[in-house]
C-alpha positions in Angstrom: 2.9 6.4 6.7 6.4 5.7 8.1 6.2 8.1 11.0 3.4 6.5 12.4 5.1 3.1 12.6 6.4 3.5 15.9 3.1 4.0 17.2 1.3 1.7 15.9 3.9 -1.1 16.3 6.1 -0.9 19.1 9.5 1.1 18.5 10.7 -2.4 18.9 9.9 -3.6 16.1 9.3 -0.6 13.7 12.8 -0.8 12.5 12.0 -4.0 10.6 8.2 -3.0 9.8 9.6 0.1 8.0 12.0 -1.6 6.1 9.4 -3.9 4.6 7.9 -0.9 4.1 10.2 0.8 1.9 11.1 -2.6 0.2 7.0 -3.1 -1.2 7.1 0.8 -1.9 10.3 0.2 -4.1 8.6 -3.1 -5.5 5.8 -1.0 -6.5 7.1 1.6 -7.8 9.7 -1.0 -10.3 7.0 -2.8 -11.8 3.7 -0.9 -11.8 4.6 1.7 -14.4 5.2 -0.6 -16.7 2.1 -3.0 -15.8 0.0 0.0 -16.1 1.7 1.1 -19.4 0.9 -2.5 -20.8 -2.7 -2.4 -20.0 -2.5 1.3 -21.5 -1.3 -0.1 -24.7 -3.6 -3.0 -24.5 -6.8 -1.2 -23.4 -6.2 2.8 -24.2 -6.1 5.1 -21.5 -9.9 4.8 -20.9 -9.0 2.2 -17.9 -7.4 4.5 -16.3 -9.7 6.0 -14.0 -10.8 2.4 -13.0 -7.5 1.3 -12.2 -7.1 4.5 -9.9 -10.5 3.3 -8.4 -9.6 -0.4 -7.9 -6.1 0.7 -6.3 -7.9 3.0 -4.1 -10.3 0.6 -2.9 -7.1 -1.8 -1.9 -5.7 0.9 0.3 -8.7 1.7 2.0 -9.4 -1.8 2.9 -5.8 -2.1 3.9 -6.1 0.5 5.9 -9.6 -0.3 7.2 -8.1 -3.9 8.4 -4.7 -2.4 10.0 -6.9 -0.2 11.9 -8.8 -2.9 13.4 -5.9 -5.0 14.1 -4.6 -2.4 16.0 -7.6 -1.7 17.9 -7.8 -5.5 19.1 -4.2 -5.5 19.8 -4.7 -2.4 22.1 -7.6 -3.8 24.4 
């Protein structure tokens, strides 16, 4: 998604937005594996498909919201 940032938000703000994207990605890769390990230890790996579904829904919802806001700003 980084390659789409200048097209979505403009070249002027793309460097700051890309920095934020990378910071959030690093934060996620730091904290999600231990959290998922803790949940798997507590509830077994049966919970894993449900977590994937929840994270997928969050990603889909975020993408839909982003697309709507970008369309509104372009009009």
